[in-house]
C-alpha positions, 0 to 999 in steps of 0.5 A: 500499499502507497503511504501518504506523504508526510507534510513538511513545513519549510520556511525561508529567505528570498534568494538562492536557497529557494531554486532547489525547493522550486525545481524539487516542487515543480519536478515532483522531487520532494514528492517521490521522496514522501513528502509534501513540501509547504514552503512559505517565505519569512520577511526577516530572521524574527519571524523565522525563529519564532516560527521555528521556535513555535513549530509553525514550521519544521524547518528552515533555511536560514544562516547559521548565524541565527542558529549561533545567536539565539543558541547564545541569547543574542537573538533579537526576538523574545522566544518564550524559552532557551532555544534549541536550533541546530544545523542539519547540513549545509547549503552555501557561503552566503554568496554575499555581495556588498551592492550600491548605487550608481553614485558609490564607486568604492566603500569609502563613498559609504562615508556619511550614507546609509546602509541597511541590514536584515536585523542589528544583531544578525550574522549578516549585519556583522559580514556588512560591518566587518567588510566596511570595517575594513574600510575604514567606514563601518563608524562614519555610516547611518545603519538600518534595519529593513528586513530579509533579502528582498525587503533589502533590494526593494529599498535599495532600488527605491534609493532608501539606502545607498548600499546593502549586502545581497545574496545571489540572485538578488545581487543580479537583480541589483546590478541589471538595474545598474547598482554596482558590486563594491565586494564579494564577501568571500574575498574580504572575509574568507570562508563563510558557512552562510544558509543551513537547514535549521530544526529544533534538536529536539525534532530530529529524533522526531522528524528524523525520516522526514528530515533524512528524506528533505536532504536527499530530495534537496541534493537530488534537486540540485543535480537536476538544476545542473542537468536542466540549466535552461530550464531551471533559469526558466523556473527561477524567472517565473518564480523570482519574477526575474527577467530570463536574462537575468535568471540565466546568469543567476543560475550559472552563479548558483551552480557555480561548482567553486562559489554556488551551492553545495552539492554535497551539503557540507558544513564548511567548519572553516566558515562557522568558525568565521561565523564564530569570530564575527560574532565573538567581536561584534555580538552582545552580550560579548561572548568568545565563542569557538567550539562549532559543535554545539550548533550542529546536528550531522547525524542526518548528513551522516545518514546520506553520506 
């Protein structure tokens, strides 16, 4: 007898993580792994944390820094109890870029201007602060919290801020509208672990089979994208309301073997250490963080290796 599919509620931000989800839905890959994938997009990291903590979603594709922040009592949202978020597998290195309005030629030109972040205490904000600090302007700009990547892109296009940090393919959407790429985060700060699959630690045993199926389907979806790039670009164009030429460039960037989505779903240990280094330097209250194993449950990744 055919088993009914298991519903898995997944929340994600706009950006690079979603193309495997969209393709996997369209091509029946998640269904073939016994999952009914219910996907929603979150406006910001605070809403994501609340939804994951309260059980409105089973799994979040989010920055690993959010896991660290809430685990260390540094998260921006009040959750009503201690967070027990862990990363099951890795998706990318954040694919982060400093994008700015056309009148900003260099990072130094941001002096006295306004820059936007998701929330003031998140890791991507620390990445931008580290990059601007290296250029000597971090303490000279006006910082404003706007929300997730889609919200920051919209604010940038409207001229509300002079610069922000965007992941792929949002950076390419900005570039297509005449905005400048001032820096690629990886080139400035080195290895970085960006998006991961996050769950509550207590849910791993209860929903282990579904999480394993999700990881397998996610990996299979990336393989399908790699083998069907024209179709992949069409999916991205339709789902992200993106012109096809931009979607084609974004697909190539997402599937770049060196800089794109992690085909093996690895957790980049050095990249996670960078996350802890930046949080140790910039987060409040100050904590010296070094043990990456506190934020991981690799049993699902081990099961599909």
